[in-house]
PASEBA-1860 file (N, C-alpha, C; in nm, 3 decimals):
! residues 226
1> MVIENGKY> 1.799/0.725/-0.537/1.880/0.625/-0.608/1.826/0.609/-0.751 ~ 1.911/0.616/-0.848/1.875/0.598/-0.987/1.868/0.448/-1.015 ~ 1.763/0.403/-1.061/1.743/0.261/-1.098/1.765/0.244/-1.251 ~ 1.875/0.183/-1.286/1.911/0.170/-1.427/1.812/0.072/-1.499 ~ 1.739/0.131/-1.586/1.640/0.051/-1.668/1.547/-0.030/-1.587 ~ 1.521/0.009/-1.464/1.420/-0.061/-1.382/1.465/-0.196/-1.339 ~ 1.600/-0.221/-1.339/1.652/-0.354/-1.307/1.617/-0.393/-1.163 ~ 1.629/-0.299/-1.072/1.600/-0.328/-0.933/1.456/-0.370/-0.917
9> CLSTSDSL> 1.366/-0.297/-0.979/1.224/-0.329/-0.973/1.193/-0.465/-1.029 ~ 1.261/-0.499/-1.142/1.234/-0.628/-1.204/1.287/-0.745/-1.119 ~ 1.410/-0.724/-1.065/1.465/-0.833/-0.984/1.388/-0.857/-0.854 ~ 1.338/-0.744/-0.798/1.251/-0.759/-0.681/1.129/-0.839/-0.711 ~ 1.063/-0.803/-0.828/0.943/-0.872/-0.863/0.970/-1.017/-0.898 ~ 1.083/-1.044/-0.960/1.114/-1.186/-0.988/1.128/-1.269/-0.866 ~ 1.188/-1.208/-0.762/1.206/-1.281/-0.640/1.068/-1.304/-0.572 ~ 0.981/-1.208/-0.580/0.848/-1.220/-0.514/0.756/-1.323/-0.585
17> IHYVPGKP> 0.757/-1.323/-0.717/0.665/-1.417/-0.779/0.710/-1.563/-0.767 ~ 0.832/-1.587/-0.726/0.877/-1.721/-0.701/0.872/-1.760/-0.559 ~ 0.833/-1.664/-0.471/0.821/-1.694/-0.331/0.677/-1.737/-0.296 ~ 0.660/-1.865/-0.276/0.527/-1.919/-0.246/0.538/-2.002/-0.120 ~ 0.518/-1.940/-0.005/0.530/-2.013/0.125/0.414/-2.107/0.155 ~ 0.306/-2.097/0.089/0.188/-2.183/0.110/0.085/-2.162/0.008 ~ -0.040/-2.194/0.040/-0.150/-2.175/-0.054/-0.172/-2.024/-0.074 ~ -0.213/-1.984/-0.192/-0.249/-1.845/-0.215/-0.362/-1.802/-0.123
25> KWAYDVAF> -0.369/-1.671/-0.092/-0.467/-1.621/0.001/-0.547/-1.516/-0.072 ~ -0.682/-1.515/-0.048/-0.769/-1.410/-0.093/-0.757/-1.296/0.007 ~ -0.654/-1.215/-0.008/-0.623/-1.118/0.089/-0.573/-0.984/0.026 ~ -0.598/-0.878/0.091/-0.563/-0.748/0.032/-0.416/-0.726/0.009 ~ -0.328/-0.779/0.100/-0.186/-0.755/0.082/-0.132/-0.828/-0.037 ~ -0.173/-0.957/-0.059/-0.133/-1.033/-0.175/-0.190/-0.968/-0.303 ~ -0.311/-0.923/-0.295/-0.372/-0.860/-0.410/-0.304/-0.728/-0.451 ~ -0.266/-0.655/-0.350/-0.192/-0.530/-0.376/-0.057/-0.557/-0.444
33> LGMAIDRL> 0.011/-0.662/-0.395/0.138/-0.699/-0.451/0.120/-0.741/-0.596 ~ 0.018/-0.817/-0.623/-0.012/-0.857/-0.761/-0.046/-0.742/-0.848 ~ -0.115/-0.644/-0.799/-0.150/-0.524/-0.872/-0.025/-0.447/-0.911 ~ 0.069/-0.438/-0.821/0.192/-0.369/-0.850/0.277/-0.440/-0.955 ~ 0.288/-0.574/-0.939/0.368/-0.653/-1.036/0.304/-0.648/-1.172 ~ 0.171/-0.648/-1.174/0.103/-0.645/-1.306/0.140/-0.523/-1.386 ~ 0.178/-0.412/-1.325/0.218/-0.294/-1.395/0.345/-0.309/-1.473 ~ 0.417/-0.413/-1.451/0.538/-0.445/-1.529/0.507/-0.532/-1.648
41> GGIDPRYS> 0.380/-0.559/-1.673/0.340/-0.644/-1.787/0.380/-0.583/-1.917 ~ 0.394/-0.449/-1.924/0.436/-0.397/-2.052/0.582/-0.423/-2.085 ~ 0.658/-0.461/-1.983/0.800/-0.498/-2.004/0.808/-0.648/-2.040 ~ 0.728/-0.722/-1.971/0.733/-0.865/-1.990/0.592/-0.921/-1.949 ~ 0.520/-0.989/-2.042/0.382/-1.032/-2.012/0.372/-1.132/-1.892 ~ 0.484/-1.194/-1.858/0.475/-1.291/-1.744/0.444/-1.222/-1.613 ~ 0.471/-1.093/-1.603/0.432/-1.029/-1.477/0.283/-1.010/-1.467 ~ 0.217/-0.976/-1.577/0.071/-0.970/-1.578/0.012/-1.106/-1.559
49> KYMESWVD> 0.079/-1.206/-1.617/0.029/-1.346/-1.607/0.027/-1.387/-1.463 ~ 0.124/-1.340/-1.383/0.130/-1.373/-1.237/-0.001/-1.327/-1.172 ~ -0.039/-1.205/-1.195/-0.160/-1.152/-1.131/-0.284/-1.223/-1.191 ~ -0.291/-1.246/-1.315/-0.403/-1.311/-1.376/-0.422/-1.454/-1.327 ~ -0.309/-1.524/-1.311/-0.317/-1.661/-1.258/-0.366/-1.662/-1.117 ~ -0.328/-1.563/-1.039/-0.374/-1.552/-0.902/-0.526/-1.536/-0.898 ~ -0.580/-1.448/-0.982/-0.727/-1.427/-0.994/-0.792/-1.559/-1.031 ~ -0.738/-1.625/-1.133/-0.803/-1.747/-1.183/-0.793/-1.863/-1.083
57> YFVHPDGS> -0.700/-1.860/-0.995/-0.694/-1.962/-0.887/-0.819/-1.950/-0.800 ~ -0.866/-1.831/-0.777/-0.974/-1.810/-0.684/-1.114/-1.801/-0.752 ~ -1.124/-1.747/-0.872/-1.256/-1.729/-0.937/-1.285/-1.851/-1.019 ~ -1.398/-1.917/-0.985/-1.439/-2.038/-1.049/-1.531/-2.009/-1.165 ~ -1.553/-2.112/-1.250/-1.640/-2.088/-1.364/-1.781/-2.040/-1.340 ~ -1.830/-2.067/-1.216/-1.962/-2.020/-1.182/-1.962/-1.883/-1.116 ~ -1.843/-1.823/-1.107/-1.828/-1.689/-1.050/-1.808/-1.692/-0.900 ~ -1.810/-1.805/-0.837/-1.779/-1.812/-0.692/-1.630/-1.792/-0.669
65> VTDYRLKE> -1.597/-1.749/-0.548/-1.458/-1.714/-0.519/-1.413/-1.791/-0.395 ~ -1.312/-1.868/-0.408/-1.251/-1.940/-0.295/-1.216/-1.840/-0.184 ~ -1.254/-1.877/-0.058/-1.216/-1.796/0.058/-1.300/-1.671/0.073 ~ -1.390/-1.642/-0.018/-1.475/-1.524/-0.009/-1.614/-1.561/0.034 ~ -1.664/-1.501/0.143/-1.797/-1.524/0.190/-1.868/-1.390/0.214 ~ -1.970/-1.363/0.134/-2.038/-1.235/0.135/-2.085/-1.202/0.274 ~ -2.145/-1.298/0.347/-2.202/-1.275/0.477/-2.097/-1.250/0.585 ~ -1.973/-1.268/0.549/-1.864/-1.235/0.643/-1.858/-1.081/0.662
73> YNLDRIFP> -1.902/-1.011/0.560/-1.905/-0.866/0.563/-1.771/-0.807/0.610 ~ -1.669/-0.834/0.534/-1.537/-0.794/0.565/-1.486/-0.707/0.452 ~ -1.460/-0.577/0.475/-1.413/-0.486/0.374/-1.278/-0.531/0.317 ~ -1.191/-0.595/0.394/-1.068/-0.635/0.344/-1.080/-0.733/0.231 ~ -1.194/-0.807/0.229/-1.213/-0.910/0.126/-1.265/-0.844/-0.006 ~ -1.299/-0.717/-0.002/-1.343/-0.654/-0.121/-1.232/-0.609/-0.210 ~ -1.120/-0.561/-0.150/-1.011/-0.506/-0.228/-0.958/-0.598/-0.337 ~ -0.937/-0.722/-0.319/-0.890/-0.807/-0.431/-0.975/-0.804/-0.553
81> GRNVLTVY> -1.101/-0.762/-0.536/-1.188/-0.744/-0.653/-1.137/-0.648/-0.752 ~ -1.047/-0.561/-0.715/-0.992/-0.468/-0.815/-0.907/-0.543/-0.918 ~ -0.846/-0.648/-0.875/-0.770/-0.731/-0.971/-0.864/-0.811/-1.059 ~ -0.974/-0.855/-1.004/-1.077/-0.923/-1.083/-1.124/-0.830/-1.197 ~ -1.146/-0.705/-1.164/-1.185/-0.610/-1.261/-1.084/-0.593/-1.374 ~ -0.959/-0.587/-1.335/-0.850/-0.569/-1.431/-0.850/-0.692/-1.531 ~ -0.869/-0.811/-1.479/-0.869/-0.929/-1.563/-0.998/-0.931/-1.648 ~ -1.108/-0.892/-1.594/-1.232/-0.888/-1.666/-1.224/-0.793/-1.787
89> KRYPDQKY> -1.160/-0.682/-1.765/-1.144/-0.585/-1.879/-1.058/-0.644/-1.993 ~ -0.969/-0.729/-1.957/-0.885/-0.790/-2.057/-0.946/-0.913/-2.123 ~ -1.021/-0.990/-2.042/-1.080/-1.113/-2.085/-1.228/-1.113/-2.030 ~ -1.321/-1.060/-2.100/-1.454/-1.040/-2.045/-1.536/-1.170/-2.034 ~ -1.485/-1.256/-1.952/-1.552/-1.383/-1.923/-1.661/-1.356/-1.812 ~ -1.776/-1.419/-1.831/-1.888/-1.393/-1.739/-1.855/-1.430/-1.596 ~ -1.765/-1.524/-1.574/-1.733/-1.559/-1.438/-1.679/-1.442/-1.353 ~ -1.597/-1.361/-1.419/-1.547/-1.239/-1.354/-1.659/-1.143/-1.317
97> KIALDNFI> -1.747/-1.126/-1.412/-1.856/-1.029/-1.389/-1.947/-1.077/-1.270 ~ -1.974/-1.206/-1.262/-2.050/-1.260/-1.152/-1.981/-1.235/-1.021 ~ -1.848/-1.259/-1.015/-1.773/-1.233/-0.896/-1.782/-1.088/-0.856 ~ -1.765/-0.998/-0.952/-1.774/-0.853/-0.922/-1.916/-0.815/-0.875 ~ -2.013/-0.877/-0.931/-2.151/-0.845/-0.889/-2.173/-0.893/-0.739 ~ -2.107/-1.002/-0.699/-2.120/-1.044/-0.563/-2.053/-0.947/-0.468 ~ -1.940/-0.891/-0.509/-1.874/-0.792/-0.424/-1.962/-0.666/-0.408 ~ -2.023/-0.629/-0.523/-2.118/-0.513/-0.516/-2.236/-0.539/-0.428
105> EQLKTHPK> -2.285/-0.660/-0.434/-2.399/-0.700/-0.347/-2.358/-0.689/-0.200 ~ -2.236/-0.725/-0.168/-2.192/-0.712/-0.029/-2.203/-0.565/0.016 ~ -2.152/-0.475/-0.073/-2.154/-0.334/-0.041/-2.299/-0.283/-0.024 ~ -2.390/-0.340/-0.099/-2.530/-0.295/-0.086/-2.592/-0.330/0.051 ~ -2.543/-0.442/0.109/-2.606/-0.494/0.233/-2.515/-0.491/0.346 ~ -2.394/-0.436/0.333/-2.294/-0.437/0.436/-2.345/-0.356/0.561 ~ -2.328/-0.404/0.683/-2.371/-0.330/0.800/-2.307/-0.194/0.815 ~ -2.379/-0.102/0.871/-2.332/0.036/0.889/-2.354/0.086/1.028
113> TNSGGYWH> -2.273/0.185/1.064/-2.301/0.258/1.183/-2.427/0.339/1.171 ~ -2.477/0.390/1.279/-2.598/0.479/1.272/-2.577/0.600/1.191 ~ -2.449/0.643/1.186/-2.419/0.761/1.103/-2.395/0.727/0.955 ~ -2.402/0.596/0.921/-2.387/0.556/0.783/-2.257/0.506/0.737 ~ -2.163/0.486/0.827/-2.031/0.439/0.789/-2.029/0.286/0.793 ~ -1.956/0.227/0.692/-1.944/0.083/0.685/-1.868/0.030/0.810 ~ -1.920/-0.075/0.876/-1.836/-0.144/0.974/-1.718/-0.205/0.898 ~ -1.604/-0.206/0.965/-1.489/-0.267/0.895/-1.509/-0.412/0.866
121> KNIYPWQM> -1.560/-0.483/0.965/-1.596/-0.626/0.948/-1.720/-0.652/1.034 ~ -1.790/-0.761/1.000/-1.906/-0.797/1.077/-1.866/-0.834/1.224 ~ -1.747/-0.884/1.240/-1.703/-0.920/1.374/-1.652/-0.802/1.450 ~ -1.647/-0.683/1.383/-1.607/-0.557/1.452/-1.724/-0.462/1.440 ~ -1.827/-0.486/1.512/-1.949/-0.406/1.499/-1.926/-0.263/1.542 ~ -1.991/-0.169/1.473/-1.994/-0.023/1.501/-1.853/0.044/1.483 ~ -1.764/-0.031/1.421/-1.627/0.030/1.406/-1.597/0.061/1.265 ~ -1.546/0.183/1.241/-1.490/0.224/1.119/-1.340/0.236/1.132
129> WLDGIFMA> -1.266/0.179/1.034/-1.122/0.186/1.033/-1.073/0.260/0.910 ~ -0.965/0.338/0.922/-0.911/0.406/0.809/-0.885/0.314/0.691 ~ -0.837/0.195/0.721/-0.804/0.095/0.616/-0.919/0.073/0.520 ~ -1.045/0.075/0.576/-1.156/0.038/0.500/-1.181/0.128/0.380 ~ -1.133/0.246/0.381/-1.152/0.332/0.264/-1.072/0.285/0.146 ~ -0.948/0.239/0.169/-0.867/0.182/0.066/-0.925/0.051/0.019 ~ -0.978/-0.028/0.110/-1.021/-0.163/0.075/-1.153/-0.159/-0.002 ~ -1.245/-0.070/0.029/-1.378/-0.075/-0.031/-1.405/0.047/-0.122
137> STFMLSTL> -1.378/0.166/-0.080/-1.417/0.279/-0.155/-1.344/0.290/-0.292 ~ -1.217/0.244/-0.296/-1.140/0.245/-0.419/-1.203/0.143/-0.519 ~ -1.251/0.027/-0.462/-1.315/-0.074/-0.542/-1.445/-0.015/-0.599 ~ -1.524/0.052/-0.519/-1.649/0.111/-0.563/-1.626/0.196/-0.689 ~ -1.530/0.285/-0.678/-1.514/0.383/-0.785/-1.456/0.318/-0.909 ~ -1.351/0.234/-0.896/-1.290/0.175/-1.013/-1.382/0.079/-1.085 ~ -1.457/-0.001/-1.005/-1.543/-0.099/-1.064/-1.674/-0.036/-1.118 ~ -1.735/0.045/-1.037/-1.867/0.094/-1.072/-1.862/0.207/-1.174
145> KEFNAPEW> -1.743/0.271/-1.186/-1.726/0.361/-1.300/-1.726/0.279/-1.428 ~ -1.667/0.164/-1.426/-1.666/0.078/-1.541/-1.808/0.036/-1.584 ~ -1.894/0.009/-1.482/-2.028/-0.034/-1.508/-2.133/0.073/-1.507 ~ -2.085/0.198/-1.515/-2.177/0.313/-1.528/-2.281/0.318/-1.414 ~ -2.227/0.317/-1.291/-2.317/0.328/-1.175/-2.272/0.448/-1.092 ~ -2.290/0.566/-1.138/-2.238/0.691/-1.074/-2.287/0.711/-0.936 ~ -2.399/0.653/-0.898/-2.446/0.672/-0.759/-2.344/0.626/-0.652 ~ -2.253/0.536/-0.691/-2.151/0.491/-0.596/-2.046/0.594/-0.574
153> FDVATAQT> -2.031/0.693/-0.664/-1.936/0.800/-0.639/-1.971/0.871/-0.508 ~ -2.102/0.890/-0.484/-2.146/0.960/-0.366/-2.119/0.874/-0.237 ~ -2.140/0.744/-0.254/-2.116/0.656/-0.141/-1.966/0.658/-0.102 ~ -1.882/0.641/-0.203/-1.740/0.634/-0.174/-1.683/0.763/-0.115 ~ -1.726/0.877/-0.169/-1.678/1.000/-0.115/-1.735/1.036/0.023 ~ -1.856/0.993/0.046/-1.918/1.015/0.178/-1.847/0.933/0.286 ~ -1.808/0.811/0.252/-1.733/0.722/0.346/-1.597/0.786/0.376 ~ -1.537/0.838/0.271/-1.399/0.894/0.288/-1.400/1.017/0.376
161> KMIYEKTL> -1.499/1.101/0.357/-1.504/1.223/0.442/-1.554/1.192/0.580 ~ -1.639/1.092/0.595/-1.689/1.058/0.729/-1.580/1.006/0.820 ~ -1.500/0.917/0.765/-1.394/0.856/0.851/-1.293/0.962/0.888 ~ -1.269/1.061/0.801/-1.185/1.174/0.837/-1.239/1.249/0.956 ~ -1.368/1.280/0.947/-1.432/1.356/1.059/-1.435/1.278/1.190 ~ -1.454/1.145/1.178/-1.469/1.065/1.299/-1.329/1.036/1.364 ~ -1.223/1.034/1.289/-1.091/0.996/1.344/-0.993/1.109/1.366 ~ -1.031/1.231/1.316/-0.936/1.339/1.329/-0.916/1.384/1.470
169> DPSTGLLM> -0.787/1.402/1.508/-0.749/1.453/1.634/-0.712/1.602/1.615 ~ -0.795/1.691/1.654/-0.772/1.835/1.627/-0.640/1.891/1.685 ~ -0.594/1.829/1.791/-0.473/1.880/1.856/-0.348/1.850/1.775 ~ -0.348/1.743/1.696/-0.228/1.707/1.618/-0.250/1.713/1.467 ~ -0.376/1.710/1.424/-0.407/1.704/1.283/-0.392/1.563/1.227 ~ -0.362/1.466/1.314/-0.348/1.327/1.270/-0.482/1.253/1.280 ~ -0.494/1.151/1.199/-0.608/1.064/1.204/-0.581/0.943/1.291 ~ -0.664/0.915/1.389/-0.655/0.796/1.469/-0.691/0.680/1.385
177> HAWDESRQ> -0.645/0.559/1.422/-0.661/0.442/1.337/-0.808/0.408/1.315 ~ -0.889/0.417/1.419/-1.026/0.370/1.408/-1.119/0.452/1.499 ~ -1.247/0.425/1.479/-1.353/0.488/1.557/-1.460/0.391/1.591 ~ -1.498/0.386/1.716/-1.603/0.298/1.762/-1.725/0.381/1.800 ~ -1.830/0.369/1.721/-1.949/0.450/1.748/-2.015/0.411/1.884 ~ -2.003/0.283/1.923/-2.064/0.239/2.044/-1.987/0.275/2.170 ~ -1.862/0.315/2.150/-1.772/0.351/2.267/-1.752/0.235/2.362 ~ -1.764/0.114/2.309/-1.751/-0.006/2.393/-1.616/-0.075/2.385
185> QKWCNPAT> -1.537/-0.047/2.283/-1.407/-0.113/2.269/-1.307/-0.059/2.371 ~ -1.227/-0.149/2.426/-1.128/-0.108/2.527/-1.020/-0.019/2.474 ~ -1.007/-0.021/2.338/-0.899/0.060/2.279/-0.946/0.204/2.247 ~ -1.072/0.237/2.268/-1.120/0.365/2.226/-1.131/0.467/2.340 ~ -1.124/0.588/2.307/-1.151/0.699/2.402/-1.303/0.699/2.426 ~ -1.346/0.679/2.550/-1.491/0.673/2.574/-1.566/0.800/2.545 ~ -1.495/0.908/2.533/-1.561/1.038/2.505/-1.581/1.056/2.354 ~ -1.484/1.011/2.273/-1.489/1.038/2.128/-1.511/0.913/2.044
193> GQSHYPWS> -1.481/0.796/2.103/-1.489/0.672/2.029/-1.364/0.648/1.945 ~ -1.275/0.745/1.942/-1.152/0.726/1.865/-1.050/0.635/1.929 ~ -0.975/0.564/1.858/-0.863/0.491/1.910/-0.764/0.596/1.968 ~ -0.678/0.552/2.060/-0.591/0.647/2.128/-0.471/0.684/2.048 ~ -0.440/0.608/1.942/-0.318/0.631/1.868/-0.339/0.629/1.714 ~ -0.261/0.708/1.645/-0.262/0.695/1.497/-0.176/0.575/1.460 ~ -0.193/0.526/1.338/-0.113/0.413/1.292/-0.066/0.450/1.153 ~ 0.064/0.454/1.128/0.119/0.501/1.007/0.071/0.427/0.886
201> RAMGWYTM> 0.058/0.293/0.900/0.012/0.216/0.783/-0.128/0.256/0.745 ~ -0.216/0.274/0.846/-0.351/0.314/0.814/-0.354/0.454/0.746 ~ -0.272/0.543/0.791/-0.261/0.674/0.731/-0.216/0.659/0.585 ~ -0.128/0.565/0.558/-0.083/0.539/0.423/-0.197/0.485/0.336 ~ -0.274/0.387/0.393/-0.389/0.334/0.315/-0.482/0.448/0.280 ~ -0.512/0.529/0.378/-0.613/0.637/0.356/-0.560/0.737/0.250 ~ -0.436/0.776/0.258/-0.379/0.871/0.161/-0.381/0.815/0.025 ~ -0.338/0.686/0.010/-0.346/0.623/-0.125/-0.484/0.611/-0.174
209> AILDILDC> -0.577/0.589/-0.083/-0.720/0.577/-0.132/-0.767/0.706/-0.185 ~ -0.729/0.816/-0.118/-0.781/0.947/-0.174/-0.722/0.973/-0.314 ~ -0.600/0.937/-0.339/-0.542/0.950/-0.474/-0.616/0.868/-0.574 ~ -0.649/0.739/-0.543/-0.716/0.654/-0.634/-0.862/0.708/-0.655 ~ -0.924/0.754/-0.553/-1.060/0.811/-0.562/-1.063/0.932/-0.654 ~ -0.967/1.022/-0.636/-0.964/1.142/-0.721/-0.936/1.109/-0.863 ~ -0.861/1.003/-0.888/-0.840/0.956/-1.027/-0.965/0.912/-1.097 ~ -1.061/0.857/-1.017/-1.184/0.803/-1.076/-1.297/0.904/-1.077
217> LPADHPTG> -1.298/0.999/-0.990/-1.408/1.094/-0.981/-1.421/1.183/-1.104 ~ -1.539/1.207/-1.155/-1.554/1.313/-1.259/-1.511/1.449/-1.204 ~ -1.454/1.530/-1.287/-1.407/1.662/-1.240/-1.517/1.745/-1.184 ~ -1.641/1.725/-1.229/-1.754/1.809/-1.187/-1.832/1.745/-1.071 ~ -1.779/1.639/-1.012/-1.852/1.574/-0.905/-1.856/1.665/-0.781 ~ -1.978/1.690/-0.726/-1.991/1.785/-0.614/-1.949/1.725/-0.478 ~ -1.831/1.682/-0.466/-1.795/1.614/-0.342/-1.721/1.698/-0.242 ~ -1.658/1.808/-0.288/-1.579/1.886/-0.202/-1.440/1.829/-0.183
225> MI> -1.405/1.715/-0.248/-1.274/1.653/-0.235/-1.177/1.710/-0.342 ~ -1.234/1.774/-0.445/-1.147/1.826/-0.552/-1.133/1.976/-0.538
END
């Protein structure tokens, strides 16, 4: 379908930014929506203002973030930090930098499986989910590239390749949604630790994550992903 002058995109965004069913949430889905709408800022600054206002609702002058708790160790809570980075690059206020540093600190201390993969959440011990690559690894590369911390390139790519190896079903070539290293979850195959089914949305997160990661990686990075 040909979209004349992007009118469909703009009208959709207009309806979304006026739809406020309750308090804003520090959540990946809302953050992703704001990220998409922000891309229309070149057409009209109010679209970027929508995303910036969302960030400022959560990030306080001392750098603390409403609804974010580091010790929750939840990879889903990391993804909105990508919008914090965008706002920081436009308006380099120290409060944004403090918030970003806290997200980085979470990644430094986040629980891992014995094989080195990030638990998806602290309440989901020993579990890696495909979603986590989009939520955390893309943040690592976009943010830490900005702060000249290339060691995180290795972490992000290692996580991306590990989840592929742990969730791949050789018989179909599909990636199962999650992997439980402990083999204790009722949803997992006790022999492999893999969940029994793929999930299309998780496959989408993972695919988009790879695209974002490749955009950030140096061309000469020895990852095997390029």
